[in-house]
C-alpha atoms as one frame of an Amber mdcrd trajectory, in Angstrom:
protein
  43.848  87.052 215.231  47.643  87.621 215.143  48.282  83.695 214.914  46.383
  83.570 212.201  47.561  86.076 210.783  50.888  84.422 210.557  49.390  80.927
 209.949  50.737  79.339 207.080  48.933  78.459 203.916  48.296  75.038 202.101
  51.486  75.497 199.705  53.995  77.199 202.708  53.270  74.363 204.495  53.862
  71.794 201.914  56.776  73.854 200.936  58.305  73.815 204.561  58.478  70.459
 205.113  59.820  68.959 201.792  62.797  70.781 202.819  66.105  68.979 203.485
  68.382  69.994 206.577  70.961  70.371 204.458  75.117  71.263 205.544  74.904
  74.511 202.941  71.422  75.839 200.848  70.634  74.421 197.461  71.275  76.970
 194.556  70.710  74.372 191.220  69.323  71.094 190.623  72.269  69.254 190.585
  74.816  70.142 193.373  77.296  67.399 194.701  78.124  69.595 197.443  74.834
  69.332 198.880  74.021  67.156 201.317  70.773  65.694 203.250  72.551  65.545
 206.698  68.097  64.536 208.177  68.471  61.557 205.086  71.929  60.383 206.344
  71.272  60.434 209.951  67.810  58.637 209.450  68.830  56.614 207.020  72.002
  54.986 209.299  69.570  54.967 212.227  66.529  53.049 210.672  70.469  50.458
 209.535  71.182  49.980 212.888  67.404  49.193 214.424  67.318  47.128 211.466
  70.850  44.829 212.383  69.893  44.997 216.182  65.935  43.335 215.740  68.293
  40.705 213.700  70.641  40.020 215.916  68.233  39.628 218.492  66.583  37.241
 216.438  69.821  35.249 215.582  70.859  35.116 219.943  67.100  34.202 220.766
  66.817  31.652 218.497  66.273  27.811 219.575  66.507  24.616 218.175  62.672
  23.514 219.617  59.488  25.825 218.877  59.655  29.017 218.316  58.325  32.039
 219.646  56.129  34.404 217.802  59.172  36.787 217.331  61.602  34.427 216.161
  58.533  32.997 213.575  58.385  35.816 211.614  62.171  36.349 211.409  62.636
  32.935 210.672  60.088  33.096 207.822  61.238  36.323 206.761  64.972  34.866
 206.222  62.932  31.642 204.477  61.369  33.868 201.754  64.831  35.785 201.271
  67.196  32.687 200.529  63.842  31.603 198.588  64.341  34.639 196.113  68.413
  34.332 195.665  68.465  30.481 195.416  65.776  31.126 192.160  68.280  34.263
 191.174  71.459  33.617 191.959  72.661  30.087 190.494  76.082  30.288 192.397
  76.610  29.367 195.894  79.540  30.800 196.675  77.818  34.165 195.063  74.529
  33.397 197.110  76.735  33.471 201.032  76.766  36.927 200.664  74.432  38.426
 198.315  71.837  36.498 200.198  72.405  38.020 203.445  73.090  41.365 201.872
  69.158  40.994 200.278  67.910  40.835 203.490  69.625  43.946 204.749  68.518
  45.606 202.036  64.747  44.873 202.239  64.675  45.179 206.588  66.852  48.407
 205.856  64.220  49.930 203.376  61.130  48.521 205.468  61.854  51.101 208.396
  63.966  53.805 206.329  60.264  53.322 204.248  58.207  53.020 207.899  59.146
  56.241 208.661  56.464  57.825 206.976  53.634  56.501 208.881  54.981  58.592
 212.236  52.877  61.753 212.512  53.856  64.366 209.485  54.629  67.210 212.437
  56.219  64.985 215.004  59.629  64.958 214.332  59.783  67.982 212.472  58.046
  70.038 215.212  60.450  68.610 218.219  63.779  69.433 215.705  62.202  72.471
 215.904  61.971  73.531 219.297  64.893  71.882 220.163  66.131  74.449 217.364
  64.457  77.145 219.044  64.154  78.048 215.311  60.027  77.860 213.603  62.290
  77.597 209.899  64.037  74.494 210.467  63.906  72.011 208.050  63.938  68.285
 208.483  62.374  65.266 206.274  62.039  61.877 207.993  62.023  59.594 205.315
  64.543  58.883 203.951  63.911  56.809 200.956  61.260  60.023 199.594  64.770
  61.310 198.883  66.095  60.558 195.877  70.129  61.015 196.633  68.899  58.179
 198.776  67.459  55.593 196.191  69.859  56.426 193.030  72.490  56.034 195.693
  71.267  52.443 197.052  70.472  52.040 192.910  74.513  52.734 192.631  75.941
  50.674 194.948  73.151  48.230 193.252  75.660  48.407 189.650  78.870  48.690
 191.111  78.115  45.260 192.458  76.596  44.363 188.932  80.021  45.695 187.949
  81.670  43.174 190.906  80.245  40.104 190.066  80.700  40.873 186.164  84.034
  41.090 186.297  84.498  38.063 189.183  82.452  35.392 187.175  83.136  36.256
 183.643  86.086  37.353 184.220  87.762  41.172 182.961  87.912  40.141 179.147
  84.831  37.859 179.553  82.679  40.971 180.695  84.371  43.239 178.011  83.731
  40.653 175.095  79.745  41.123 176.014  79.627  44.576 176.026  80.876  44.742
 172.627  78.545  41.353 171.464  75.422  41.736 173.151  72.438  42.069 172.362
  72.933  41.731 168.820  76.309  39.311 168.563  79.063  40.025 166.423  78.954
  39.856 162.710  82.226  36.990 161.378  82.551  40.372 158.575  85.077  42.490
 159.770  83.901  45.514 158.055  81.249  44.998 159.870  82.296  44.194 163.376
  83.612  47.307 164.775  80.059  49.443 163.745  78.497  47.066 165.345  80.147
  46.332 168.800  79.740  50.614 169.228  76.179  49.948 168.419  76.462  47.001
 171.070  78.343  48.836 174.008  75.811  51.761 173.808  72.837  49.694 173.955
  74.500  47.982 177.248  75.020  51.928 178.510  71.851  52.194 177.950  70.884
  49.443 179.360  72.709  49.726 182.537  71.543  53.194 183.222  67.654  52.780
 182.590  67.858  50.030 185.331  69.705  52.065 187.975  67.528  55.321 186.896
  64.182  52.913 187.774  65.353  50.786 190.070  66.371  54.090 192.384  63.256
  56.302 190.350  60.633  53.935 191.100  60.926  53.853 194.914  61.685  57.823
 195.317  58.485  58.239 193.109  56.125  55.912 195.710  57.278  56.687 199.305
  57.681  60.566 197.685  53.439  60.293 196.598  53.078  58.883 200.169  53.972
  61.728 201.811  52.799  64.153 199.897  49.531  62.672 200.924  49.964  62.342
 204.306  50.728  66.029 203.887  47.193  66.881 202.604  45.860  64.699 204.814
  47.381  66.602 207.755  46.383  69.790 206.013  42.517  68.589 206.828  42.896
  69.021 210.348  44.996  72.250 210.616  41.821  74.032 208.314  39.236  73.635
 210.803  41.428  75.648 213.263  41.600  78.403 210.680  37.562  79.191 210.286
  34.036  77.059 211.400  33.135  76.189 207.758  35.920  73.277 208.446  34.260
  71.982 211.686  34.059  68.235 209.743  36.896  68.387 208.655  38.384  66.811
 211.609  36.733  63.480 210.899  37.331  63.763 207.534  41.402  63.843 208.484
  40.714  61.302 211.102  38.912  59.025 208.770  41.224  60.232 205.790  44.656
  59.444 207.773  43.827  55.939 209.279  42.482  54.371 205.784  46.017  55.846
 203.858  48.366  54.570 206.678  46.520  51.106 207.010  46.901  50.888 203.116
  50.465  52.172 202.999  51.729  49.373 205.080  51.699  47.977 202.031  52.934
  49.921 200.037  56.287  50.602 202.140  56.252  46.496 202.674  55.680  46.340
 198.688  58.408  48.674 197.663  60.959  47.361 200.147  59.999  43.722 198.298
  60.376  44.675 194.799  63.384  46.916 195.619  65.110  43.696 197.219  64.241
  41.237 193.695  65.319  43.690 191.596  68.593  43.821 193.253  68.561  39.739
 192.916  67.456  39.986 189.256  70.384  42.709 188.429  73.062  40.415 190.400
  71.859  37.292 189.150  71.602  39.310 185.373  75.511  39.763 185.880  76.111
  35.961 186.959  75.067  35.343 183.455  76.198  34.928 180.630  74.682  36.491
 177.035
C-alpha cells in the first residue's frame, strides 16, 4: 500500500523522463548557460562507436570476396558517395564532404538508435548508481533540441565557409544582395532591392537551419513519447486488477512500434545527411 501511495502518476512519470541531467537548473526557455550533460555524453559515446565500426571495417577490408560486415559497410559508403556526387560537383570539395556525410549518417543513426533501448534501463541504472530516485537522465541525444540545432548550425557554418571558398568573399557578398530578385540597373532602385534581397537571403538561411534541426528533433521526440506511453501500459497493470490485459498490449504495441521505429531512425538519419549534402551543394552554386 505504501508503494502504491508513492507510485508516480502517468504525468509525473513522463515529466520525470523528459528532464535532462544538467549542470544547473534551467530557469528560462532560452538559457545558454545550461548544459544537457546526458546528451553530450551519449552523443560522444555514439560518435566513438560509429567511428570505431567504420575504422574496423576499413582495417579488415580485403580485395577478395567481402564478408557480410564489409559488404554492408561498402554498400553504405557507395550510397553516400553516389549522393555526394549528385549534389557536390566540385571533386576537391567531395574529398571532405563525402566522408563528412558518411560520418553524419552513422553518428545520427546511432544517436537515434538509443531510442530502441528500454525506456527505464539507463535512467534506472543511473538512479541506482547515484542512490537518488529523482536523478534525471535522457538517453536520446537527437530528442534534445540543443543537439539537433547544434548540428544544423554546424552545417550552416560550413555553407558559409564553402560560399566564401568557392565564390570568394566579394562574389558571395554580391550574391547576398543580388539574389533571388536580381539587381535593377536603375541606381535609385538598387539600394532598396539590395535590402530586400539580403533580407530574403537571411530568412532563407534561418528557415533552412531551423527546419533542418527541428525535423530531426520533432520525429525523435515524438518517438520517445510513444515509447513512454507504451511503457505506462505495463505499469498500469501493477496498480489495478482491471489492467491485467495491459501487459499483453504493452508487449504487442511495444514490439510493433519498435519495428516501425527502426525505419524512422534510419530514415531520419538519411534525411539529415541528404539535406546536409543539398545545402552544401547549394553553397557551391552561383545564383
